[in-house]
N, C-alpha and C positions, 0 to 999 in steps of 0.2 A: 899533500895530505898525512897526516901521523895516525894509523892506528893500533891502539894500545891492544895486546894480545895478551891474557891470564895464563903464564906457564904452569901453574898450577893444576889449573882445570881446561885446560887443550883438548888433550886428549880424550877426556869423558863429554866435554861438549861435542866436539867433532864426530864422537861415534853414538849420538843421542840421536835417538828417535823424535824428543820435544818438537812442537808444533811452538812458534812466537808468543800466542793466543794461550796455550798451556804452562806460561809461564808471568800472563798477562804483561808482556812487552810488544805487544803489536805498534805500529805506525799508526793504526787507525783500524775503524770497521772496514773491514775486507782484505784487512791484511794476511795471507793464508801463509806467510812465506816459515818453514822451519829452521828451528833455530842454526841448523848447519850452511843453510843458504845466508842466514846472516853473517857467520863466519868469513866464508868464503867470498862473502860480495867485498866485505870490509877487507879483508886482506887481498884480495885480488886487484884491489881498485888504487890501495895506496902504495903513495913512494916514500914514505919513511913506517916502519913496523916497530913500536918499543914492545919488546918479551918481555912483563914484569916478573914478577917473583922468583927469578931464577934460583936464589941461593934456598925458595923453600922449597923446590922441586927438584927429585930424585934425579939421581946424572942420568937415568937411560929415558927418563920418562922426556926431560929437559933436550936431551937429542933428538926423541920424535917429534917435540915439538916443533925444533928446527927444523928437522925432513918436511912438513907440512907445511910449513909456511914456505920453504925454499922450492914444494913441490907447484906451488900455488901458484907464487910472486918471487919468482928468481932477481927480478929487479930492483926490489926496494932497499930503500937502507934500511938492516938489521940492527936494531940495539936493544942492548941485553941490560936490564937495570934492577935495582930493588926499590920498593918503596915508591918507584916508578921517577925516580933521580935519573932522569937524562940531561946530556950538555942542551941548554939553550941554544946553540948556535947549529944543533943539529934538528933544531925541532920549530925553529922560529927563522921565517922572514928566510926560508933555503933558496926559494925561486925553484924549488925542483919542480914543482907539481905543472903537468901539460894535461889539458882534460883529453886531447886524440891522442899521445903516448900513453895513457892511463890505460885506454883500452887497448893497448898493447902487452900490457905488464904480465897473464896472465901465461904460465907455460904452457896450455895448452894452445891456446893463439897463436904465439910462434909455432907450435909443430903445425899445425894446420896450414898455415899461414907461409910456411916454408922458408925462413929466416929466423936459423937455431945459432945464434951467436952468444944464447947463454948456457953453452956446455960446461966452461971452466967452473961457472958458478954454481951449478947443478951438482956435477962431480963431486967438489967438494965435500956436499954434503951426505953422497951417497947415493943422489936420485937420479934416476933413469926414464927415459918415455920412449915410446914408439906410434907412429901411428898404422894401425891396422886399414890397408885399402883392398877393396875389389870388387868389382863391377858385379857380377851378380848378384840376385838378389836373396835376400835370407827367406828362408821358410820360416813364418813366424810361431809355431808351437815349438821350432828347435832353438829359436831366439829367444824364445821367453824361458825356456829350461835353462841358456847358457847366464839368462839376466840372474834365473834364482839361485844360481851356484854360487859357493864362495869365490874371492876374487883376494886370495892372500894379499898382500904386500900393495895393494893397491890403493892412493892414495885419493887420486881425482882423472873422471874421464869425461871428455865430452868430445862431441860429435853427430855425424850423420848418416843416417842409412834406409836403405829403401827395405820393402818387403811385398815378397811374391803377390799376393792377395790384393795391395794396395799401389798397384804402376805408377800411378798418377804422383802420388805426395810425397815430400822431404820429410821422414821420420826424424826427429831429434833427441840425442840419448844425453842425459848430464847426471853423474855419477860423483857424491863428496860426502865420505865419511858413509853413513848407515844410509842415505837417502839414493836414491836412483830414481830419472825422471824420466821418462816416453814421452814424446808425444808428436804433433805435427808442425811442421815446419814450413811448408806451401807447398809449391808446385814444381816439381824439374820444369825446366824450361821446353825438355822433349814432351812434355804432355802440355804443350801450350801451342795455336797454331802459328805455323811461320809468320804468316802475317803482324802478330801480336808483339814479336819478338820488337827490341831496339834496333835502329837504323842506324845508329852512330857506327863508324868505322875502331876506333878503340875499343867498345864494348864487345864487338863483333870477334874481333883480336884476340881480345882475353877472354872470350868463353872456346875459341877454338883450341884448345889444348886438352879441351873436358867433353869434348865431344865425340863420343864413340859410333862409328859407323853402325855398329848393331844395340847397343845401351842407350842411346845418347848421353844425355849429361848424369845418368843415373849411376848412383857408386856407393859404396861405402867408404867411409872415413872417418875412422873414430880413435880420439888419442888417451892413450893410458898413461900416468905418470906414476909412481910410485917408488920403492925400493926392496929392498930383502924383503922376504923371500919372493915378490914380484916373478912371474916367468910368462917372457913374453912369448918362448918358444910353445909352450902349452897354450895358452890364450890365442895365438894366431890359429893353434890346430883345433881347438876348439869351434871358436868362429866360421873357420875355414867348413868345419862340417854343418855347421848352420847352412850354408848354402844351399841353392836347389842344384841340380845338376844341369839340366838343361844349358847347353851354349848357344841358345835363340832368343830371342824375346819372345813369350810363348805366354800371355797374360790368360788365357784360355785356357791351359792346361793346370792353371793355376788356383783357379776362381776356386774350386769347392776344398783348395787346402783348408785344414782346420786352423784357427786365425783367434788366439784367445786374446790379443791388446784390446783394449776398451776402444771403441769408435772414435773414429775421427770428425765425424758430424756433431754438429754444435745442437744441431737438431733432435743426435738419438732421443731415444725412448728412455727415461730415465728409468722408469717402472722396470723395464724389462732390462735395463741394464743391474739395478739392484738383485732381481732374481737371478740372473747371471753367477754373479759374483759371490752371493752367501750361498747358492748351492754349492757347487763344489769347493768353495774355498770356506765354509759356515766355521771351520774352527782356527781360521788366520786371518780374518777379515775383522776392524774392529769401527764400527758404525757409533758414530756419538751425533752431527747435528747437522751443518749446511756444506759441509766441505764437497760430500757428491755432486753436487750442485755448479758450485764452482769449477771441480776440475773437470767436469764435460764441458763446460762454456769455454774454457780454457785450453781445450783439446790436449789435455794430457791427463796420465793417471801417476801417481806414485808410488814405487813398492819402496818399504822399510826393508833392508838388509841389514839382520842384526852380525855385522861384522866388527870385529878389532881389526881397522885394516892393515894398522902394522905389523899385526903379531898373528894373525892366518887363523881366528878363532871364527867361527859361526855355527849358530843357534838356530835361527829357521827366519822365515820371511813371512810379510804379509802385505796387504794393500790398506792403508791407513787412509778410510775415507771418511765422511760424518753423513748421516741421517738424520 
């Protein structure tokens, strides 16, 4: 699969707040993807990436464009061109595409699944990555504050987490450019009755390393990918500060903690949600149409993080919804 990337506009588009519908480029009704979602999907899934207009791109921006591409997909064959003039043997009948392997292209996937044969390729472009892991849950308000802060140098973030106030649910976090999404992924196996667990021996064996006597399979696992000035030590310290101090599983003690995340219940009262959002954040929330309904139905919310990820600028944030 070949993806063509416009080197001149990649930095602008990757930091964009636009949704596809803002540009009239949706794939049809109900397509609520942001522009950066489309960019990431196409780059991460490709096995050949044509970076076009390289001669028209300032050297610094071209270097950053290469970094973004390699941070998202270290496996693809990267071809740099002008006027789309790529060697045909590099893009036609290459027999490179494999659907199953394409799922493994993203650097975050390699990090989370423990096979890092990508190191030489990413280091060549100055890309670094690490996985934050912990067992204790996050205190919701502290994690929200972390999400709202700037993350200089971070290009891509992906992983899952759990909140002290929602001990049954796997939370998912995904960041690319200016857009951060959080939402419900499913249930932790520790929250599922044992008689409902698969009884296949291989499945049981594969689960064993993840089962802690206190926390079960509940854990934080979040991949951060970036380049200078990404500060791994600072990010780890800030996330450690978000963890509850309890060393035992005590959901009763956490029930009354402040929890600013939107409900992960699809039947949540939308009107109450609008009032809750508009009240404290009326200067930072953008309301425009129907997206709020879709966001609730999908059990996720989108935070617009106004960051130029490779330059460390931060202006502010909001929750982009529609009403």
